[in-house]
N, CA, C and O atoms as a MOPAC input file, in Angstrom:
PM7 MOZYME 1SCF
protein

 N    -29.18000 1    37.96800 1    27.57600 1
 C    -30.58500 1    37.59800 1    27.64700 1
 C    -31.29400 1    38.49900 1    28.64100 1
 O    -30.75500 1    38.81400 1    29.70200 1
 N    -32.47600 1    38.90300 1    28.30200 1
 C    -33.29400 1    39.74500 1    29.15600 1
 C    -33.79300 1    38.90300 1    30.34500 1
 O    -34.02200 1    37.70300 1    30.19800 1
 N    -33.95900 1    39.52400 1    31.50500 1
 C    -34.48600 1    38.82200 1    32.67300 1
 C    -36.00700 1    38.76400 1    32.55600 1
 O    -36.61700 1    39.71800 1    32.07500 1
 N    -36.63500 1    37.66400 1    32.98500 1
 C    -38.09100 1    37.54400 1    32.82100 1
 C    -38.90600 1    38.60500 1    33.54800 1
 O    -40.03600 1    38.87900 1    33.14500 1
 N    -38.37700 1    39.20500 1    34.59500 1
 C    -39.16000 1    40.24600 1    35.27400 1
 C    -39.28000 1    41.51100 1    34.41700 1
 O    -40.08200 1    42.39500 1    34.71900 1
 N    -38.47800 1    41.59500 1    33.34400 1
 C    -38.56700 1    42.73000 1    32.42700 1
 C    -39.61300 1    42.50300 1    31.33200 1
 O    -39.90700 1    43.41600 1    30.56100 1
 N    -40.16800 1    41.31100 1    31.26100 1
 C    -41.19000 1    40.96600 1    30.28700 1
 C    -42.55300 1    41.34200 1    30.88100 1
 O    -42.75000 1    41.24400 1    32.09200 1
 N    -43.47000 1    41.76100 1    30.05100 1
 C    -44.76900 1    42.23700 1    30.56600 1
 C    -45.94900 1    41.35400 1    30.20200 1
 O    -47.09500 1    41.78300 1    30.33600 1
 N    -45.70300 1    40.13700 1    29.74700 1
 C    -46.83800 1    39.29700 1    29.40800 1
 C    -46.44100 1    37.88900 1    29.03400 1
 O    -45.26100 1    37.53900 1    29.01600 1
 N    -47.45500 1    37.08200 1    28.73200 1
 C    -47.27100 1    35.67900 1    28.41700 1
 C    -47.78400 1    35.36900 1    27.03000 1
 O    -48.70800 1    36.01500 1    26.53700 1
 N    -47.18300 1    34.38300 1    26.40800 1
 C    -47.63900 1    33.83000 1    25.14000 1
 C    -48.43300 1    32.57100 1    25.48200 1
 O    -47.85500 1    31.49800 1    25.65900 1
 N    -49.76700 1    32.70200 1    25.57700 1
 C    -50.62400 1    31.59000 1    25.98200 1
 C    -51.05800 1    30.77900 1    24.77700 1
 O    -51.29600 1    31.31200 1    23.69300 1
 N    -51.15500 1    29.47100 1    24.99500 1
 C    -51.67800 1    28.59200 1    23.94900 1
 C    -52.62700 1    27.59800 1    24.59400 1
 O    -52.54900 1    27.32500 1    25.79200 1
 N    -53.51200 1    27.06900 1    23.79000 1
 C    -54.45500 1    26.08100 1    24.29600 1
 C    -53.71200 1    24.84500 1    24.80200 1
 O    -54.12700 1    24.22600 1    25.78200 1
 N    -52.61700 1    24.48700 1    24.13300 1
 C    -51.88600 1    23.28100 1    24.53800 1
 C    -51.26700 1    23.42300 1    25.93200 1
 O    -51.24900 1    22.45100 1    26.68600 1
 N    -50.76500 1    24.59500 1    26.28900 1
 C    -50.19000 1    24.75100 1    27.62700 1
 C    -51.30000 1    24.77000 1    28.67100 1
 O    -51.11500 1    24.25000 1    29.77200 1
 N    -52.43900 1    25.35400 1    28.35000 1
 C    -53.56100 1    25.33400 1    29.29200 1
 C    -54.02000 1    23.89300 1    29.52200 1
 O    -54.36200 1    23.52300 1    30.64500 1
 N    -54.03100 1    23.08200 1    28.46900 1
 C    -54.38500 1    21.66500 1    28.61400 1
 C    -53.33900 1    20.93000 1    29.44700 1
 O    -53.67700 1    20.06800 1    30.25900 1
 N    -52.06900 1    21.27400 1    29.24200 1
 C    -50.99100 1    20.63900 1    30.01300 1
 C    -51.10700 1    20.97900 1    31.50500 1
 O    -50.83400 1    20.12800 1    32.35100 1
 N    -51.50200 1    22.18700 1    31.82800 1
 C    -51.59200 1    22.62000 1    33.22500 1
 C    -52.87000 1    22.13300 1    33.91700 1
 O    -52.93400 1    22.11500 1    35.14600 1
 N    -53.87700 1    21.74000 1    33.14800 1
 C    -55.15700 1    21.32800 1    33.72700 1
 C    -55.02100 1    20.19400 1    34.74800 1
 O    -55.63800 1    20.28200 1    35.81000 1
 N    -54.24300 1    19.12900 1    34.48400 1
 C    -54.10000 1    18.07800 1    35.50200 1
 C    -53.42600 1    18.56900 1    36.78800 1
 O    -53.59800 1    17.97000 1    37.85000 1
 N    -52.67000 1    19.64400 1    36.69100 1
 C    -52.02600 1    20.25400 1    37.86100 1
 C    -52.98000 1    21.21700 1    38.57100 1
 O    -52.65000 1    21.77900 1    39.61500 1
 N    -54.17500 1    21.39700 1    37.98100 1
 C    -55.19500 1    22.32300 1    38.49400 1
 C    -54.64400 1    23.75100 1    38.60100 1
 O    -54.93400 1    24.46700 1    39.56000 1
 N    -53.85200 1    24.15000 1    37.61100 1
 C    -53.29200 1    25.50800 1    37.56100 1
 C    -53.92400 1    26.22400 1    36.37500 1
 O    -53.93700 1    25.70400 1    35.25900 1
 N    -54.44600 1    27.41700 1    36.62300 1
 C    -55.02700 1    28.21300 1    35.54200 1
 C    -54.04100 1    29.30700 1    35.11900 1
 O    -53.12300 1    29.66500 1    35.85700 1
 N    -54.26100 1    29.82000 1    33.91800 1
 C    -53.38900 1    30.90200 1    33.46100 1
 C    -53.54300 1    32.13600 1    34.34000 1
 O    -52.60100 1    32.91700 1    34.47500 1
 N    -54.73100 1    32.32600 1    34.94800 1
 C    -54.93000 1    33.47600 1    35.83300 1
 C    -54.01500 1    33.37300 1    37.05600 1
 O    -53.44400 1    34.36700 1    37.50500 1
 N    -53.88600 1    32.15700 1    37.58400 1
 C    -53.01500 1    31.97100 1    38.75300 1
 C    -51.55600 1    32.27100 1    38.40100 1
 O    -50.83000 1    32.87100 1    39.19300 1
 N    -51.14200 1    31.85400 1    37.22500 1
 C    -49.76300 1    32.11600 1    36.80300 1
 C    -49.54200 1    33.62000 1    36.65200 1
 O    -48.50100 1    34.13700 1    37.05600 1
 N    -50.49100 1    34.30500 1    36.08900 1
 C    -50.36100 1    35.76200 1    35.95900 1
 C    -50.34600 1    36.42900 1    37.32900 1
 O    -49.61400 1    37.39800 1    37.53300 1
 N    -51.14300 1    35.92700 1    38.27100 1
 C    -51.11700 1    36.47600 1    39.62900 1
 C    -49.73800 1    36.30100 1    40.25300 1
 O    -49.20500 1    37.23100 1    40.86000 1
 N    -49.16000 1    35.11600 1    40.10700 1
 C    -47.81400 1    34.87600 1    40.64300 1
 C    -46.83500 1    35.88500 1    40.04000 1
 O    -46.02800 1    36.48300 1    40.75200 1
 N    -46.91600 1    36.06500 1    38.72100 1
 C    -46.01500 1    36.99300 1    38.03200 1
 C    -46.13200 1    38.41300 1    38.59700 1
 O    -45.11600 1    39.06500 1    38.83700 1
 N    -47.35000 1    38.89300 1    38.80900 1
 C    -47.55300 1    40.26200 1    39.28200 1
 C    -47.34900 1    40.40800 1    40.78900 1
 O    -47.29100 1    41.52900 1    41.29500 1
 N    -47.24000 1    39.28600 1    41.51700 1
 C    -47.00300 1    39.33300 1    42.95900 1
 C    -45.51700 1    39.23200 1    43.31600 1
 O    -45.16900 1    38.76900 1    44.40200 1
 N    -44.65700 1    39.65800 1    42.41700 1
 C    -43.21000 1    39.72500 1    42.63700 1
 C    -42.61700 1    38.39000 1    43.08600 1
 O    -42.17900 1    38.25600 1    44.22900 1
 N    -42.60200 1    37.40400 1    42.18700 1
 C    -42.07000 1    36.09600 1    42.52800 1
 C    -40.54500 1    36.08700 1    42.63100 1
 O    -39.87300 1    37.03900 1    42.23400 1
 N    -40.02500 1    35.00500 1    43.16400 1
 C    -38.58400 1    34.74600 1    43.11900 1
 C    -38.30200 1    34.11400 1    41.74900 1
 O    -39.15000 1    33.42600 1    41.18000 1
 N    -37.11000 1    34.36000 1    41.24400 1
 C    -36.70100 1    33.79000 1    39.95700 1
 C    -35.42700 1    32.98300 1    40.16100 1
 O    -34.50200 1    33.43200 1    40.83700 1
 N    -35.38200 1    31.79800 1    39.57800 1
 C    -34.18300 1    30.95300 1    39.64200 1
 C    -33.91200 1    30.42100 1    38.24000 1
 O    -34.82700 1    29.98900 1    37.53800 1
 N    -32.64800 1    30.45900 1    37.84400 1
 C    -32.27100 1    29.94400 1    36.52500 1
 C    -32.46600 1    28.43800 1    36.48600 1
 O    -32.15000 1    27.73900 1    37.44900 1
 N    -32.98200 1    27.94400 1    35.38100 1
 C    -33.09400 1    26.51200 1    35.16100 1
 C    -31.74800 1    26.00700 1    34.63700 1
 O    -30.93100 1    26.79200 1    34.15600 1
 N    -31.52700 1    24.71800 1    34.73000 1
 C    -30.28500 1    24.13900 1    34.21100 1
 C    -30.25000 1    24.26000 1    32.69400 1
 O    -31.29300 1    24.26700 1    32.04000 1
 N    -29.05100 1    24.35400 1    32.14000 1
 C    -28.89500 1    24.52300 1    30.69600 1
 C    -29.45900 1    23.35300 1    29.89900 1
 O    -29.87100 1    23.53500 1    28.75300 1
 N    -29.48600 1    22.15700 1    30.48200 1
 C    -29.95800 1    20.98600 1    29.74400 1
 C    -31.46200 1    20.77600 1    29.84800 1
 O    -31.97600 1    19.75500 1    29.38900 1
 N    -32.16800 1    21.71800 1    30.43700 1
 C    -33.62200 1    21.63800 1    30.58600 1
 C    -34.28900 1    22.60500 1    29.59600 1
 O    -33.66700 1    23.56600 1    29.14400 1
 N    -35.57100 1    22.33700 1    29.26300 1
 C    -36.24000 1    23.18400 1    28.25600 1
 C    -36.58900 1    24.59400 1    28.72500 1
 O    -36.75800 1    25.48400 1    27.89200 1
 N    -36.69900 1    24.82100 1    30.01600 1
 C    -37.04800 1    26.14700 1    30.50800 1
 C    -35.82200 1    27.01300 1    30.75100 1
 O    -34.70100 1    26.51900 1    30.86700 1
 N    -36.06200 1    28.32200 1    30.82700 1
 C    -34.99400 1    29.26500 1    31.14900 1
 C    -34.97900 1    29.60100 1    32.64100 1
 O    -33.91400 1    29.74400 1    33.24100 1
 N    -36.17200 1    29.72500 1    33.23500 1
 C    -36.29300 1    30.16200 1    34.62800 1
 C    -37.41600 1    29.42200 1    35.34400 1
 O    -38.37800 1    28.95600 1    34.73300 1
 N    -37.25400 1    29.33100 1    36.67700 1
 C    -38.34200 1    28.94100 1    37.56300 1
 C    -38.90700 1    30.23900 1    38.12900 1
 O    -38.15100 1    31.10500 1    38.56700 1
 N    -40.20600 1    30.37600 1    38.12400 1
 C    -40.89700 1    31.49800 1    38.74300 1
 C    -41.60400 1    30.91000 1    39.96500 1
 O    -42.50600 1    30.08500 1    39.82100 1
 N    -41.20200 1    31.32800 1    41.16100 1
 C    -41.72700 1    30.75800 1    42.38700 1
 C    -42.41200 1    31.85700 1    43.18700 1
 O    -41.78100 1    32.83800 1    43.57900 1
 N    -43.71400 1    31.68300 1    43.42600 1
 C    -44.42500 1    32.72900 1    44.14800 1
 C    -45.82500 1    32.31800 1    44.52700 1
 O    -46.20400 1    31.15200 1    44.41600 1
 N    -46.59600 1    33.30400 1    44.98000 1
 C    -47.94300 1    33.07500 1    45.49200 1
 C    -48.99600 1    33.70000 1    44.58000 1
 O    -48.78000 1    34.73900 1    43.95600 1
 N    -50.13500 1    33.02700 1    44.52900 1
 C    -51.30100 1    33.59900 1    43.85800 1
 C    -51.95400 1    34.59400 1    44.81000 1
 O    -51.53000 1    34.73300 1    45.95700 1
 N    -52.96400 1    35.26800 1    44.34200 1
 C    -53.69900 1    36.20400 1    45.19300 1
 C    -54.34100 1    35.52300 1    46.39100 1
 O    -54.51100 1    36.14000 1    47.44200 1
 N    -54.69800 1    34.25300 1    46.23800 1
 C    -55.31800 1    33.52000 1    47.34500 1
 C    -54.28700 1    32.83100 1    48.24700 1
 O    -54.64800 1    32.18300 1    49.23000 1
 N    -52.99300 1    32.97700 1    47.90000 1
 C    -51.93700 1    32.40700 1    48.73700 1
 C    -51.42200 1    31.04700 1    48.29600 1
 O    -50.56200 1    30.47100 1    48.96200 1
 N    -51.92800 1    30.52400 1    47.18900 1
 C    -51.41800 1    29.25000 1    46.67500 1
 C    -49.98000 1    29.44700 1    46.21800 1
 O    -49.67600 1    30.41000 1    45.51300 1
 N    -49.09600 1    28.54000 1    46.61600 1
 C    -47.67600 1    28.65100 1    46.28200 1
 C    -47.38200 1    27.76700 1    45.07200 1
 O    -47.58000 1    26.55200 1    45.11100 1
 N    -46.90600 1    28.39800 1    43.99900 1
 C    -46.66800 1    27.69200 1    42.74400 1
 C    -45.23400 1    27.86200 1    42.27000 1
 O    -44.59000 1    28.88200 1    42.51700 1
 N    -44.75700 1    26.84300 1    41.58700 1
 C    -43.48200 1    26.89000 1    40.88200 1
 C    -43.81000 1    26.69300 1    39.40800 1
 O    -44.40700 1    25.68800 1    39.02300 1
 N    -43.41600 1    27.65900 1    38.59400 1
 C    -43.74200 1    27.66000 1    37.17200 1
 C    -42.43500 1    27.73500 1    36.37900 1
 O    -41.57500 1    28.56900 1    36.66200 1
 N    -42.29700 1    26.85700 1    35.38700 1
 C    -41.13000 1    26.88300 1    34.51000 1
 C    -41.49300 1    27.67800 1    33.26700 1
 O    -42.49400 1    27.39600 1    32.60800 1
 N    -40.66900 1    28.67900 1    32.95000 1
 C    -40.93100 1    29.53300 1    31.78700 1
 C    -39.70300 1    29.62600 1    30.90200 1
 O    -38.57400 1    29.40500 1    31.34100 1
 N    -39.94700 1    29.95200 1    29.67400 1
 C    -38.88500 1    30.28700 1    28.74000 1
 C    -39.20700 1    31.66600 1    28.16400 1
 O    -40.36700 1    32.07800 1    28.13900 1
 N    -38.19900 1    32.35900 1    27.71300 1
 C    -38.39100 1    33.70400 1    27.15400 1
 C    -38.45300 1    33.61300 1    25.63700 1
 O    -37.53800 1    33.09300 1    24.99800 1
 N    -39.53000 1    34.12000 1    25.07000 1
 C    -39.65200 1    34.22700 1    23.62400 1
 C    -39.13200 1    35.60400 1    23.24500 1
 O    -39.85800 1    36.59600 1    23.30900 1
 N    -37.87000 1    35.65100 1    22.85100 1
 C    -37.21700 1    36.93800 1    22.56700 1
 C    -37.83500 1    37.64100 1    21.36400 1
 O    -37.80600 1    38.86900 1    21.29000 1
 N    -38.38800 1    36.89000 1    20.43000 1
 C    -38.98300 1    37.49500 1    19.23500 1
 C    -40.25200 1    38.25900 1    19.60600 1
 O    -40.45300 1    39.39100 1    19.16700 1
 N    -41.11100 1    37.62800 1    20.42500 1
 C    -42.37200 1    38.25700 1    20.82300 1
 C    -42.23800 1    39.06800 1    22.10100 1
 O    -43.15200 1    39.80400 1    22.47200 1
 N    -41.08600 1    38.93300 1    22.78500 1
 C    -40.85600 1    39.61500 1    24.05900 1
 C    -41.92600 1    39.21500 1    25.08700 1
 O    -42.48600 1    40.05200 1    25.79600 1
 N    -42.18400 1    37.89500 1    25.13600 1
 C    -43.17600 1    37.34500 1    26.04600 1
 C    -42.60300 1    36.11800 1    26.75000 1
 O    -41.62000 1    35.53100 1    26.29700 1
 N    -43.22600 1    35.73900 1    27.85900 1
 C    -42.86600 1    34.50700 1    28.54400 1
 C    -43.76400 1    33.39000 1    28.04500 1
 O    -44.95700 1    33.59000 1    27.81600 1
 N    -43.17800 1    32.21200 1    27.88000 1
 C    -43.94800 1    31.03200 1    27.50600 1
 C    -43.81700 1    30.03300 1    28.64800 1
 O    -42.71000 1    29.68200 1    29.05800 1
 N    -44.95200 1    29.58100 1    29.15300 1
 C    -44.96800 1    28.61300 1    30.24100 1
 C    -44.68300 1    27.22400 1    29.68700 1
 O    -45.25100 1    26.81800 1    28.67300 1
 N    -43.78500 1    26.49500 1    30.37200 1
 C    -43.46100 1    25.12300 1    29.99400 1
 C    -44.28900 1    24.15200 1    30.83300 1
 O    -44.92600 1    23.24300 1    30.29900 1
 N    -44.27400 1    24.35200 1    32.15000 1
 C    -45.02900 1    23.51600 1    33.07600 1
 C    -45.11500 1    24.21200 1    34.43000 1
 O    -44.55900 1    25.29500 1    34.61200 1
 N    -45.80200 1    23.60000 1    35.36500 1
 C    -45.91600 1    24.17900 1    36.70000 1
 C    -46.46000 1    23.16500 1    37.68300 1
 O    -47.01600 1    22.13900 1    37.29200 1
 N    -46.29500 1    23.46200 1    38.97300 1
 C    -46.77800 1    22.57900 1    40.02900 1
 C    -46.90900 1    23.36100 1    41.31500 1
 O    -46.39200 1    24.47100 1    41.44200 1
 N    -47.61800 1    22.76200 1    42.28100 1
 C    -47.65200 1    23.34200 1    43.61600 1
 C    -46.24700 1    23.20700 1    44.18800 1
 O    -45.64500 1    22.13600 1    44.12200 1
 N    -45.73300 1    24.28100 1    44.74200 1
 C    -44.36700 1    24.26600 1    45.27600 1
 C    -44.22400 1    23.13000 1    46.28500 1
 O    -45.08200 1    22.93000 1    47.14400 1
 N    -43.11700 1    22.38800 1    46.16300 1
 C    -42.88000 1    21.26500 1    47.07000 1
 C    -42.25600 1    21.75200 1    48.37800 1
 O    -41.98100 1    22.94200 1    48.53400 1
 N    -42.03700 1    20.84000 1    49.30300 1
 C    -41.54500 1    21.22300 1    50.63200 1
 C    -40.16900 1    21.88800 1    50.56900 1
 O    -39.90100 1    22.81200 1    51.33700 1
 N    -39.30200 1    21.43800 1    49.67400 1
 C    -37.97500 1    22.06400 1    49.53100 1
 C    -38.10200 1    23.49500 1    49.02200 1
 O    -37.42800 1    24.39600 1    49.52200 1
 N    -38.96100 1    23.70700 1    48.03300 1
 C    -39.17800 1    25.05800 1    47.49200 1
 C    -39.83800 1    25.95400 1    48.53500 1
 O    -39.48800 1    27.12900 1    48.65100 1
 N    -40.78500 1    25.41500 1    49.29100 1
 C    -41.45000 1    26.19000 1    50.34000 1
 C    -40.44200 1    26.62000 1    51.40800 1
 O    -40.49300 1    27.74900 1    51.89700 1
 N    -39.53500 1    25.72500 1    51.76100 1
 C    -38.52400 1    26.06400 1    52.77900 1
 C    -37.58400 1    27.14800 1    52.26900 1
 O    -37.22800 1    28.06800 1    53.00600 1
 N    -37.18600 1    27.03600 1    51.01200 1
 C    -36.21600 1    27.98500 1    50.45500 1
 C    -36.82400 1    29.34800 1    50.14800 1
 O    -36.21500 1    30.37900 1    50.43200 1
 N    -38.02300 1    29.35900 1    49.56800 1
 C    -38.59100 1    30.61400 1    49.07900 1
 C    -39.68400 1    31.22100 1    49.95200 1
 O    -40.00900 1    32.40000 1    49.80600 1
 N    -40.25800 1    30.42400 1    50.86300 1
 C    -41.35100 1    30.92300 1    51.67300 1
 C    -41.07100 1    30.78100 1    53.16400 1
 O    -41.96000 1    31.02500 1    53.97900 1
 N    -39.85100 1    30.39100 1    53.53800 1
 C    -39.45400 1    30.24600 1    54.94700 1
 C    -40.40100 1    29.33000 1    55.71400 1
 O    -40.74900 1    29.61200 1    56.86000 1
 N    -40.81500 1    28.23900 1    55.08700 1
 C    -41.69800 1    27.29100 1    55.78400 1
 C    -40.90900 1    26.09900 1    56.26000 1
 O    -41.47200 1    25.18900 1    56.86900 1

């Protein structure tokens, strides 16, 4: 399987944007995290995502985004996301 940092874009849909709206996360913020060299962690095999993308937006917001790789389109598909919790902040941002 290709690593998500080798992918150059996202497969966006209206349904995922609607899903992220209650989390107050926009697709622009997710793209910023992607281009700001995030940390990547494998998701568990029994979960729908392939990887966690953990990083900062341009304004410094710390987000954890679950993605899967669409090998056919060679794009990332966002499953869900949230503001990084205290455990993630300690591990990935030294807080």
